[in-house]
C-alpha positions in Angstrom: 113.3 70.7 114.0 109.8 71.0 112.8 107.6 70.8 116.0 105.0 73.6 116.3 103.6 74.3 119.8 100.2 73.7 119.9 98.5 74.3 123.1 94.1 74.3 123.7 94.3 77.1 125.9 94.2 80.7 124.2 96.2 82.6 126.7 99.1 79.6 126.2 101.0 81.6 123.3 104.7 81.2 122.1 104.8 84.2 123.5 103.9 82.9 127.2 105.3 79.7 126.6 108.4 80.9 125.9 108.6 83.4 129.1 107.3 79.9 131.4 110.2 77.9 129.9 112.3 80.9 130.6 111.4 80.9 134.4 111.7 76.9 134.9 115.0 76.8 133.3 116.4 80.0 135.4 115.0 78.2 138.5 116.4 74.1 138.1 119.5 76.3 137.8 119.1 77.4 141.1 118.6 75.2 142.9 121.3 72.9 144.4 121.4 69.4 142.4 123.9 66.6 140.8 125.7 67.9 137.4 123.3 65.6 135.5 120.4 68.5 135.8 122.5 70.0 133.0 120.4 68.1 130.3 117.6 69.3 131.5 118.6 72.9 131.0 120.0 72.2 127.6 116.4 70.8 126.5 114.6 73.6 127.4 117.0 75.8 125.5 116.1 73.7 122.5 112.6 73.9 122.9 113.1 77.6 123.4 115.2 77.8 120.6 112.8 76.4 118.7 109.6 79.0 119.4 112.5 81.3 118.9 112.8 80.4 115.1 108.6 80.3 115.1 108.5 83.3 116.6 111.8 85.2 116.6 112.9 88.2 118.5 114.6 91.2 117.4 117.9 92.9 119.4 115.4 94.3 121.8 114.1 91.2 122.4 111.1 92.4 120.5 108.7 90.4 117.6 108.0 93.0 115.9 107.1 92.7 112.8 109.3 89.5 112.3 106.3 87.4 111.7 106.3 84.1 110.1 104.0 81.1 109.2 103.8 79.7 112.6 103.7 83.2 114.8 100.4 83.1 115.5 100.4 86.9 115.4 97.0 88.4 114.4 98.4 91.0 112.8 101.1 88.5 111.3 100.3 88.1 108.2 103.3 87.3 105.7 
């Protein structure tokens, strides 16, 4: 995947978009639904995985100094 998330609102960072996707994914998983809703959960997981590629997290769930060209951190100078 080579996509980059571009948002106009400065509050919509990769970190916050990932958090929102995780909440949405969990909420979909809790809803009473037919079995085909699994596609939505899988699609959201692919988006989360792409964000993790752009802004990797350590085992502790923190980004720390794992900067990439796409992480968009103010302190993330490669």
